[in-house]
C-alpha positions, 0 to 999 in steps of 0.5 A: 835411741842411740843404737837406732840412729846409728843403724840408721847412719849405716842404712842410709849411707850404707858403711859403718859409723866412722870410728871417731863417732863412735868414741863420741857416742861412748863418751856421751853414754859414759857420762849420761849413764854414770849421772843417771846412776847417781839419782838411783844410788842416792835413794841409798846415800851412796858416794858418786864415785861409787855410782860412777864405777858401778855405770862403768860396770854396766855399760862395760864388755861384762855387761851390755856390752856384750850385746854388741849393740853400738852406743850402748855400750862398750863390747870390748877392752879395746873400746874403753881403752880407746878413752884412756887419753880422756883418763890421762887428762882427767888424772891430770887434773886430779893430779893438780888439785892435790898439789894445792894441799902443799901450800907452805902455810899448811905444810908448816901445820901438817907437813911433818906429820903427812911426812911421816905418816905417809911414808909409814903407812906405805912401809907397813903396808908392803911388809905386811903384804910381802909376810902375807904372799911369802906364806902363800908361797912356801904353804904351796909354791905353784900357787904364787911364786916368791917373784911376784909375792914380792912384786905384789907387796910393792904395789900394796903401797898405792893409795887411789887420789881420785876417789879420795878427792872426789869423796871430799869434794862430794860431801865438802869435807873439811877438818884435820883429818881431811888436812891430812889426808890428800898430803899423804894420798899424794906422797904415796905416789912418790913412796910407791914409786921407789918401793916398787922399783926395788921390790921389783928389780930384785923380783926380776933379779931372781927370775932373770938371775942378774941384778942391775943395781944402778937402775934399782937404785938411781932409777926411781929417784931420777923419775921423781926428780925429774918430774920435780923439776918439769912440775915446777919449771910448768907451774913458775911458766903459768905463773908468769903467763897467768900475769898476762891475761885480765879475763877470768875466762882466759886465765881459766883457759890458760890453766886447763892449757897448762894441766893438758900440757903437763899431761903431755909432756910427762909421756916423754922418755929419753935415754941418758947413759945407762938410765931412761929418764921419764915422768911420773905425771902425778908427780908432775901435774901435782908439782904444778899445782903446788908451785902455782898455788904457792906463787900467784895470789890468784891461784885459790880462784883459777884452780876453782874454776879449773876444777868445776870445768873438770867436774865432767870429765872426772865422771867419764874417768870414773865411768871408764874405770868402771868399764875396765874392771873384769869380772872375769877374775872371780873364775879362778877360786885360787886368784880369789883366793890370794886377792883376798889375802892381798886385800886383807894384809894391805888394807891391815898394813895401811891401817896399822901404819896409820894408826901408829904413826898418827899416834906417834906425831901427836894427831887428834884421836879421831884421826888415829882412828878413821885415817887408816880406813880412809887409805884403802883405795887402790886404782890407777897407780897399781894398775900402771905398775901392773903394766912394768910387772909384765916383764916377769913373764907369766908371773907378770900376768898372774899379778895384773888379774890379782891386782885387777881382783883386788881393784874392783873390790876396793874401787866398789867399796873404798869410796863408801869406807872413805865416806863413813870414816870421814862421817865418823870423824865429824868431818861431813856435815848434812847437806846445808837446806839451802843447797837442797832447795837451790833449785826449787828457789830458782824455779820460783823466780824464774821466767816462764818461757814463751813457749810454755806460755804459749801452750798453755793458753793453747790448751786452755782455749781448746778446753 
């Protein structure tokens, strides 16, 4: 129907459909496709995240988009990129929500465990991927260079916070594993920034022949500190401004405005001597949520309202993420080989690192056994690192394709594995009967619409 409407517009006005209209229709199609796909995937009790990603693949340039029918999908990856603004805002809300996991009362119980596990599992993944990729290099030097191998090891630290948070929300997971999982995923961004900066600096030095020790050592630390400072200032300001409003609607709007504001400010960069000071949007928005939830007495209610408002936005984000995935990476057998080795070595590193550190810090047996599985998903942060890896030249392109292959596998299988791990740990229960029957109860007490009454009388009279 959308395609027919677009064609009518072209015929009636004898001109192409405006670009803004195409963008709006793409947003609508993305949301509708994602929601309808959840109904289909519910037949197999699969997570909504997997349904959204699959819907994105379906309407993306690799599937229906190839037909070139306006409004039916994304014909090109440029059309998908046009919605990157929505994706950036969605990631801001995800990070803002994860910031609530750093309440002081929660950190007193699990802070030490989360800190130790977060660092150990990230570094273990890096070491094992480095060893595996270096092994491929020495086995066949033409297959993978050492700078690319080191860069892949650094990217292995990153874990996708979005998919993990959506699974936790959908199934309302609660327990020790869930309490540890979200702070650890949040810490991954900070650890990943440092590890990637060091490894990538070494990789560039191997190619260019010079080492910038200042950028390697100070760059990531400055970025983390700058992000923390910006997020703290934003959180304090939001806490103060929130007291000026009494309406829940206005305070919710204020909260949403600040999340979007911090996402925008995070894109700024400015030189400071030999360094370039920039920000991590994830860290800034996490710090905004952390400061706000620790200072404002009403933070929990307001952040809950913001979460409900952002649900459609997150659905579009995952559909767009699915549309970004490129099936063309399966065409090169050697690339697939490297990708499989990368996936297996990273998963082994995440699981073994989480297992050892969780046991050492006195976590319960269920956490020790299942935490590592929940850390497998990987997406946005890793792809962001790939953009910087382009500085390696042709090697950067190879790194990007390997990560695209890995992300495709992780994004489709990761949410399901996370759900299964949380269920096995006993932190996801069966959906309550009152929730399953909520719509039926509301229909039973709802007043029939006047038009439906009239239609029923008309049919009865006609008979």
